C-alpha positions as CSV (number, residue, x, y, z in Angstrom):
1,M,70.3,23.3,43.3
2,L,68.8,20.8,45.7
3,K,69.8,17.3,44.9
4,W,67.1,14.5,45.2
5,R,68.6,11.4,46.6
6,C,67.5,7.8,45.9
7,I,67.0,5.9,49.2
8,K,67.7,2.2,49.0
9,M,65.3,-0.1,50.9
10,S,67.0,-1.5,54.0
11,S,65.4,-5.0,53.9
12,N,67.6,-7.8,52.5
13,K,64.7,-10.3,52.4
14,E,63.1,-11.3,49.1
15,L,59.4,-10.5,48.9
16,K,57.8,-13.9,48.6
17,V,54.3,-12.7,47.6
18,K,55.4,-10.4,44.8
19,T,53.7,-12.3,42.0
20,F,50.5,-12.4,44.0
21,I,50.4,-8.6,44.6
22,V,51.7,-7.7,41.1
23,S,50.1,-10.5,39.2
24,E,50.5,-11.2,35.5
25,K,46.8,-10.5,35.0
26,Q,47.0,-7.1,36.7
27,M,50.1,-6.2,34.6
28,E,48.3,-7.2,31.5
29,I,45.4,-4.9,32.3
30,D,47.7,-2.1,33.5
31,S,49.5,-2.3,30.2
32,K,46.4,-1.2,28.4
33,M,46.2,1.9,30.6
34,V,49.8,3.2,30.4
35,Y,48.8,5.8,27.8
36,Y,46.3,7.3,30.3
37,D,48.9,7.2,33.1
38,I,51.3,9.2,30.9
39,W,48.5,11.7,30.1
40,G,47.6,12.1,33.7
41,T,51.3,12.5,34.6
42,K,51.8,15.2,31.9
43,A,48.8,17.1,33.3
44,H,50.2,16.8,36.9
45,V,53.7,18.0,35.8
46,L,52.2,21.0,34.0
47,M,50.3,21.8,37.1
48,L,53.4,21.5,39.3
49,N,55.1,23.9,36.9
50,K,52.3,26.4,37.2
51,I,52.5,26.4,41.0
52,G,56.3,26.7,40.9
53,V,57.3,23.3,42.3
54,I,58.9,22.4,38.9
55,K,60.8,25.3,37.5
56,K,60.7,26.4,33.9
57,K,64.1,25.0,33.1
58,E,63.3,21.8,35.0
59,I,60.1,20.9,33.2
60,V,61.7,20.6,29.7
61,P,63.6,17.4,30.3
62,I,60.7,15.9,32.2
63,L,58.3,16.6,29.4
64,K,60.8,15.3,26.9
65,A,61.1,12.1,28.9
66,L,57.3,11.7,29.0
67,N,57.1,12.2,25.3
68,K,59.8,9.6,24.8
69,I,58.1,7.1,27.1
70,E,54.9,7.7,25.3
71,K,56.5,6.8,22.0
72,I,58.0,3.7,23.6
73,Y,54.5,2.7,24.6
74,K,53.0,3.4,21.2
75,D,55.8,1.2,19.7
76,E,54.7,-1.5,22.0
77,K,58.0,-1.6,23.8
78,F,56.9,-0.5,27.2
79,K,57.4,-3.3,29.8
80,I,56.0,-3.1,33.3
81,D,58.7,-4.1,35.9
82,P,57.0,-6.8,38.1
83,D,59.2,-5.6,41.0
84,K,57.6,-2.1,40.8
85,G,54.2,-2.3,39.1
86,S,53.0,0.1,36.4
87,Q,53.2,3.4,38.2
88,L,56.7,3.0,39.6
89,T,57.9,1.6,36.3
90,L,56.8,4.8,34.7
91,E,58.4,6.9,37.4
92,G,61.6,4.9,37.1
93,M,61.7,5.6,33.4
94,I,61.3,9.3,34.0
95,I,64.1,9.3,36.5
96,K,66.3,7.3,34.1
97,E,65.7,9.9,31.4
98,C,66.1,13.1,33.4
99,S,68.1,12.1,36.5
100,D,67.3,13.7,39.9
101,L,64.7,16.0,38.3
102,G,62.5,13.0,37.9
103,Y,62.0,12.7,41.6
104,K,59.9,15.9,41.5
105,V,57.2,14.3,39.4
106,H,55.6,12.5,42.3
107,T,55.3,15.6,44.4
108,A,51.7,16.1,45.7
109,R,50.7,12.8,44.2
110,S,50.3,9.2,45.5
111,R,50.0,6.0,43.5
112,N,46.4,6.0,44.8
113,D,45.2,9.1,43.0
114,Q,47.5,8.3,40.1
115,I,45.8,4.9,39.6
116,M,42.4,6.4,40.1
117,V,42.8,9.0,37.4
118,T,44.4,6.5,35.0
119,E,41.4,4.1,35.5
120,M,38.9,6.9,35.2
121,L,40.3,8.2,31.9
122,Y,40.6,4.7,30.5
123,L,37.0,3.9,31.5
124,K,35.6,7.0,29.9
125,D,37.1,6.1,26.5
126,K,36.0,2.4,26.8
127,V,32.5,3.3,27.9
128,L,32.0,5.7,25.0
129,E,33.2,3.0,22.6
130,L,30.7,0.6,24.1
131,M,27.9,3.1,23.7
132,E,28.8,3.5,20.0
133,K,28.2,-0.3,19.6
134,L,25.0,-0.1,21.5
135,I,23.8,2.7,19.2
136,K,24.5,0.4,16.2
137,V,22.3,-2.3,17.7
138,Q,19.6,0.3,18.3
139,K,19.8,1.4,14.6
140,S,19.4,-2.2,13.6
141,L,16.3,-2.6,15.7
142,I,14.9,0.7,14.3
143,G,15.6,-0.6,10.8
144,L,13.8,-3.8,11.4
145,S,10.9,-2.0,13.1
146,K,10.5,0.2,10.0
147,K,10.7,-2.8,7.6
148,H,8.2,-4.8,9.6
149,I,5.9,-2.1,10.8
150,D,2.9,-4.0,9.7
151,T,4.2,-7.6,9.8
152,V,1.7,-9.4,12.0
153,M,3.0,-11.9,14.5
154,P,1.6,-13.7,17.5
155,G,2.3,-12.2,21.0
156,Y,2.8,-14.5,24.0
157,T,2.2,-14.6,27.7
158,H,3.2,-17.6,29.8
159,M,4.7,-18.9,26.6
160,Q,1.1,-19.3,25.2
161,P,-0.5,-17.5,22.3
162,A,-2.0,-14.3,23.6
163,K,-2.8,-11.5,21.2
164,P,-1.4,-10.5,17.8
165,T,1.1,-7.7,17.5
166,T,3.7,-6.8,14.8
167,F,7.3,-7.8,14.5
168,G,7.9,-4.0,14.2
169,Q,6.5,-3.5,17.7
170,W,8.5,-6.5,19.0
171,C,11.7,-4.7,17.8
172,L,10.6,-1.4,19.3
173,A,10.0,-3.0,22.7
174,Y,13.6,-4.2,22.8
175,F,14.8,-0.9,21.5
176,D,13.1,0.9,24.4
177,G,14.6,-1.6,26.9
178,L,18.1,-1.1,25.6
179,M,17.5,2.7,25.4
180,R,17.0,2.7,29.1
181,G,20.4,1.1,29.3
182,I,21.9,3.9,27.2
183,D,20.3,6.4,29.5
184,S,21.8,4.7,32.5
185,I,25.3,4.6,31.0
186,Q,25.0,8.3,30.3
187,K,23.9,9.0,33.9
188,A,26.8,6.9,35.3
189,F,29.3,8.6,33.0
190,E,28.1,12.1,34.1
191,K,27.8,11.0,37.8
192,Y,31.5,10.0,37.9
193,N,32.9,12.5,35.4
194,M,35.1,13.9,38.2
195,N,38.8,14.4,38.5
196,P,40.4,12.3,41.4
197,L,43.9,13.7,40.9
198,G,45.0,15.7,43.9
199,A,43.3,13.4,46.5
200,V,46.8,12.0,47.0
201,E,46.9,8.9,49.3
202,S,43.4,9.7,50.7
203,Y,44.0,12.9,52.7
204,G,45.1,15.7,50.4
205,T,48.4,17.6,50.6
206,S,50.0,20.7,52.0
207,W,51.3,21.6,48.5
208,K,49.3,24.4,46.9
209,I,48.0,22.3,44.0
210,D,45.7,23.5,41.3
211,R,43.1,20.8,40.9
212,Q,41.0,22.9,38.5
213,L,43.9,23.0,36.0
214,T,44.3,19.2,35.9
215,T,40.6,18.8,35.7
216,K,40.6,20.9,32.6
217,L,43.6,19.3,31.0
218,L,42.2,15.8,31.5
219,G,38.7,16.6,30.3
220,F,36.7,16.0,33.5
221,Q,33.6,17.9,34.2
222,K,34.6,18.9,37.7
223,V,36.9,18.2,40.7
224,W,36.1,15.2,42.8
225,E,36.5,17.1,46.0
226,V,36.8,15.2,49.3
227,P,40.1,13.2,49.1
228,I,39.0,10.5,51.5
229,D,35.8,9.9,49.5
230,V,37.8,9.9,46.2
231,I,40.2,7.1,47.2
232,S,37.6,5.2,49.2
233,S,35.3,5.1,46.1
234,R,37.7,3.1,44.0
235,G,35.5,0.2,42.8
236,F,32.2,2.1,42.9
237,V,32.7,3.5,39.4
238,Q,33.3,0.0,38.1
239,L,30.3,-1.3,40.1
240,E,28.1,1.4,38.7
241,Y,28.9,0.5,35.1
242,L,28.6,-3.3,35.7
243,K,25.1,-2.7,37.1
244,V,24.1,-0.9,33.9
245,F,25.8,-3.6,31.8
246,S,23.8,-6.2,33.7
247,D,20.6,-4.5,32.7
248,I,21.6,-4.3,29.1
249,S,22.8,-7.9,28.9
250,I,19.6,-9.1,30.6
251,T,17.5,-7.3,28.0
252,S,19.8,-8.8,25.2
253,S,19.4,-12.2,26.8
254,K,15.6,-11.9,26.7
255,L,15.8,-10.9,23.0
256,S,18.0,-13.8,22.3
257,Q,15.7,-16.2,24.0
258,D,12.8,-15.0,21.8
259,L,14.9,-15.4,18.7
260,L,16.0,-18.9,19.8
261,L,12.3,-19.9,20.1
262,F,11.2,-18.2,16.9
263,D,14.1,-19.9,15.0
264,T,13.0,-23.4,16.0
265,F,11.4,-25.7,13.4
266,E,8.2,-25.7,15.4
267,Y,7.9,-21.9,15.4
268,G,9.7,-21.2,12.1
269,M,9.1,-17.4,12.3
270,I,12.6,-16.3,11.8
271,G,15.9,-17.6,10.4
272,L,19.5,-16.6,10.9
273,G,21.5,-15.3,8.0
274,D,24.5,-17.3,6.7
275,E,26.8,-14.5,8.0
276,V,26.0,-15.7,11.6
277,A,25.0,-19.4,11.2
278,Q,25.7,-22.0,8.5
279,R,24.9,-25.7,7.9
280,M,27.8,-28.0,7.8
281,H,30.1,-25.2,9.1
282,P,32.8,-26.5,11.5
283,I,31.6,-23.9,14.1
284,T,27.9,-23.5,13.6
285,G,27.0,-26.8,12.0
286,S,26.7,-30.2,13.5
287,S,29.6,-32.6,13.2
288,V,27.0,-35.4,12.7
289,M,23.6,-34.0,11.7
290,A,24.0,-32.3,8.4
291,Q,20.6,-30.5,8.6
292,K,21.6,-28.5,11.6
293,K,22.1,-24.7,11.5
294,N,23.0,-24.1,15.1
295,P,22.2,-20.6,16.6
296,D,25.5,-20.6,18.7
297,V,25.8,-16.9,18.4
298,I,22.4,-16.3,20.0
299,E,23.1,-18.8,22.7
300,L,26.3,-17.0,23.6
301,I,24.6,-13.6,23.6
302,R,22.2,-15.2,26.1
303,A,25.1,-16.5,28.1
304,T,26.6,-13.0,28.5
305,S,24.2,-11.8,31.2
306,P,24.9,-14.3,33.9
307,Q,28.6,-13.6,33.5
308,I,28.1,-9.8,33.8
309,I,25.8,-10.3,36.8
310,G,28.6,-12.4,38.3
311,F,31.2,-9.7,37.7
312,Q,28.9,-7.2,39.3
313,N,28.4,-9.3,42.4
314,I,32.1,-10.0,42.7
315,V,32.9,-6.2,42.6
316,A,30.1,-5.5,45.1
317,N,31.5,-8.1,47.5
318,L,35.1,-6.9,47.0
319,I,34.3,-3.3,48.1
320,N,31.7,-4.3,50.7
321,S,32.7,-3.3,54.3
322,L,36.1,-1.8,53.3
323,P,37.1,0.9,55.8
324,M,37.7,4.5,54.7
325,G,40.9,5.2,52.8
326,Y,42.8,3.0,50.3
327,N,42.6,-0.7,50.5
328,R,44.4,-3.1,48.1
329,D,41.2,-5.2,47.8
330,S,39.8,-2.5,45.5
331,R,42.6,-3.2,43.0
332,E,40.8,-6.4,42.0
333,T,37.8,-4.5,40.7
334,K,39.9,-3.5,37.7
335,E,39.9,-7.1,36.4
336,Y,36.1,-7.5,36.5
337,I,35.2,-4.2,34.8
338,E,37.8,-5.1,32.1
339,L,36.1,-8.6,31.6
340,G,32.7,-6.9,31.6
341,I,33.6,-4.4,28.9
342,S,35.2,-7.1,26.8
343,K,32.2,-9.4,27.1
344,M,29.8,-6.6,26.4
345,N,31.7,-5.4,23.3
346,L,31.7,-8.9,21.8
347,M,28.1,-9.4,22.6
348,L,26.9,-6.1,21.1
349,D,29.0,-6.7,17.9
350,S,27.4,-10.1,17.5
351,L,23.9,-8.9,18.3
352,E,24.1,-6.2,15.6
353,K,25.2,-8.8,13.0
354,V,22.4,-11.1,14.0
355,L,19.8,-8.3,13.6
356,L,21.2,-7.0,10.3
357,T,21.0,-10.5,8.7
358,L,17.8,-11.7,10.3
359,I,15.4,-13.5,8.0
360,V,11.7,-12.9,8.9
361,D,9.0,-15.3,7.6
362,K,6.0,-13.0,7.4
363,N,3.7,-15.7,6.1
364,K,4.5,-18.1,8.9
365,M,4.0,-15.4,11.5
366,K,0.5,-14.5,10.1
367,Q,-0.3,-18.2,9.8
368,W,0.3,-18.7,13.5
369,V,-1.9,-15.7,14.4
370,I,-4.8,-17.1,12.3
371,S,-4.5,-20.7,13.6
372,N,-3.5,-20.3,17.3
373,Y,-6.6,-18.6,18.6
374,S,-4.7,-15.4,19.5
375,L,-7.5,-13.3,17.8
376,T,-9.9,-14.4,20.5
377,T,-9.6,-11.2,22.6
378,D,-10.0,-8.9,19.6
379,L,-13.2,-10.7,18.7
380,A,-14.5,-10.3,22.3
381,D,-13.5,-6.6,22.3
382,Y,-15.4,-6.0,19.0
383,I,-18.6,-7.8,20.3
384,A,-18.5,-5.8,23.5
385,Q,-18.0,-2.5,21.7
386,K,-20.7,-3.1,19.1
387,N,-23.3,-4.4,21.6
388,D,-22.4,-2.0,24.4
389,V,-22.1,-5.0,26.8
390,G,-19.7,-5.3,29.7
391,Y,-16.5,-7.0,28.6
392,R,-16.4,-9.6,31.4
393,L,-19.7,-11.0,30.2
394,V,-18.6,-11.1,26.6
395,Y,-15.4,-12.7,27.7
396,K,-17.4,-15.6,29.2
397,I,-19.5,-16.0,26.0
398,V,-16.6,-16.0,23.6
399,G,-14.6,-18.1,26.1
400,K,-17.2,-20.8,26.0
401,V,-17.4,-20.8,22.2
402,V,-13.6,-21.0,21.9
403,D,-13.3,-23.7,24.6
404,E,-15.8,-25.9,22.8
405,A,-14.1,-25.2,19.4
406,I,-10.7,-26.2,20.7
407,K,-12.0,-29.3,22.4
408,N,-13.7,-30.3,19.1
409,G,-10.6,-29.7,17.1
410,K,-12.0,-26.8,15.1
411,L,-9.9,-24.0,13.7
412,F,-10.5,-20.5,14.9
413,K,-11.7,-19.4,11.5
414,E,-14.4,-22.1,11.7
415,I,-16.2,-20.3,14.5
416,S,-19.4,-19.0,13.1
417,V,-21.7,-16.1,13.9
418,S,-24.4,-18.6,14.9
419,D,-22.1,-20.1,17.5
420,I,-21.6,-16.8,19.1
421,I,-25.3,-15.7,19.0
422,K,-26.4,-19.0,20.3
423,T,-24.0,-18.9,23.3
424,G,-25.0,-15.3,23.9
425,K,-28.6,-16.3,24.3
426,E,-27.5,-18.9,27.0
427,F,-26.3,-15.8,28.9
428,G,-29.5,-13.9,28.3
429,L,-28.1,-11.7,25.6
430,D,-29.3,-11.0,22.1
431,L,-26.0,-10.2,20.4
432,K,-25.8,-8.5,17.1
433,L,-23.1,-9.7,14.7
434,T,-22.8,-10.3,10.9
435,D,-20.6,-12.6,9.0
436,E,-18.9,-9.6,7.4
437,E,-18.3,-8.1,10.8
438,L,-16.9,-11.4,12.2
439,E,-14.5,-11.6,9.3
440,K,-13.3,-8.0,9.7
441,A,-13.1,-8.3,13.5
442,T,-10.8,-11.3,13.2
443,D,-8.6,-10.0,10.3
444,P,-5.0,-9.9,11.7
445,E,-4.0,-6.7,10.0
446,N,-7.2,-5.0,11.1
447,C,-6.7,-6.1,14.7
448,V,-3.2,-4.7,15.1
449,N,-4.1,-1.5,13.2
450,K,-7.1,-0.8,15.6
451,K,-4.7,-0.2,18.5
452,T,-4.4,3.5,17.9
453,H,-3.7,4.5,21.5
454,V,-0.3,5.8,22.6
455,G,2.2,2.9,22.2
456,G,-0.2,0.9,20.1
457,S,0.6,-1.2,17.0
458,N,-1.4,1.0,14.6
459,K,0.8,1.9,11.6
460,K,0.6,5.6,12.0
461,T,1.1,5.3,15.8
462,M,4.2,3.2,15.1
463,E,5.6,5.6,12.5
464,K,5.3,8.4,15.1
465,M,7.1,6.3,17.8
466,I,9.8,5.3,15.4
467,S,10.4,8.9,14.3
468,E,10.6,10.0,18.0
469,R,13.1,7.3,18.8
470,E,15.2,8.1,15.8
471,N,15.4,11.7,17.1
472,I,16.3,10.4,20.6
473,L,19.0,8.1,19.1
474,E,20.4,11.1,17.2
475,G,20.5,13.0,20.4
476,K,22.4,10.3,22.2
477,Q,24.9,10.1,19.3
478,K,25.5,13.9,19.6
479,W,26.1,13.5,23.3
480,I,28.7,10.7,22.6
481,D,30.3,12.9,19.9
482,L,30.4,15.8,22.3
483,E,32.1,13.8,25.1
484,N,34.6,12.4,22.6
485,K,35.3,15.9,21.5
486,T,35.8,17.1,25.1
487,I,38.3,14.3,25.6
488,S,40.1,15.0,22.3
489,D,40.2,18.8,23.0
490,S,41.6,18.2,26.5
491,K,44.4,16.0,25.0
492,H,45.1,18.6,22.4
493,E,45.2,21.3,25.1
494,T,47.6,19.3,27.2
495,E,49.9,18.6,24.1
496,S,49.7,22.3,23.0
497,L,50.9,23.5,26.4
498,I,53.8,21.0,26.2
499,K,54.7,22.1,22.7
500,K,54.6,25.7,23.8
501,I,57.0,24.9,26.6
502,L,59.3,22.7,24.6
503,G,59.2,25.0,21.5
504,G,61.8,23.6,19.1
505,K,63.6,21.7,21.8
């Protein structure tokens, strides 16, 4: 039997930059990924056994060692040696358990593809978990949209009253924005659902490895083929997800900004439930002003997006202009995707709680629609439709009436038919309009319900859109469940092969 020898490094000098290269932060992140490194190593060992590099009698102690190390990890006793880093710590433990046979484990593998496959497996799980949280937020928005399908509220442009809409449609607008984020996560997941194992250091290997086998055992969709592309792309996966997270967090930030405004005393259209904000609470209350119920949670949701954008920019700059092949710079991207996922998870959990406990003041919303002149355009639309007059001309007529009313401190409801007809004559038009028609044309519920076009705020139109989106959401959940099952089945297949080899040993 060929004996594998341990070669001692010849340098007697202490490495002075050890803690910079293998930092505490990097070891902390690597510790979360050890399970995936063990799984990847098991798949690699099974493949080496299949191609005859590791013989039948040799694989048993190696697999036993890996099982033992996995138990040590699950018992939270696995410690990364800072002199070695995570990957060599694992290899050292294998060698310790099964002596010279352990040296065979790293055949046809480099730390480069070992790290890549570990990170890819870890990210797949974490991204699917994050998508589950996003689905919960979407369900909350759908629930609010159903509940407030005909709750009239003012719409705004330039922060000024524009036209009436419904709170249900406001919810649906943010649902659609976040759904594009879910679509983008799915596309990124599918785009990079490739197995990097077998790329070795960057240039492949002369060993007759079976990359299809490890792809199957690790639950990837296909082999990531060109070795130099594989290793040179470390950081691109992280960047792709951070780009998507940026989009999602920006949409969430916009939603939060709306809620912050609507929650002010001056708007008074919504309130936060006691589950997320309380008066005189040491966290969400003021230490001096007893009346304050501070929306800290929404402010911090808003604060997530600039951080995610920052992480994205850091990763882009880290991998920018790196030459082909492995470069240690790419190692740093691990820290920022981890921060990004952590921030996103906390933000989505909190956003769901805010939406589930949101208090909506229907009366105040309707009151603002009636009093803030946001029914002006609906009135102009009706007059143009009834009299078959070009909208731009009616816009000028109604605009003059409204301008004079505002200047004279009149309420919108105080505008009369005679005001409109009189002004119409000034423009050479004999407009037809009755008091009953004016009242109906400026009824808030009637105004939002008249928008029957695709995407409109009409109740039946909204019900159709909500139903369609519920089906889309169900489809996304099925996709997540299927990907989770693929991962679970792959783990099971890996373990089944190991059990078959070990038998009762």
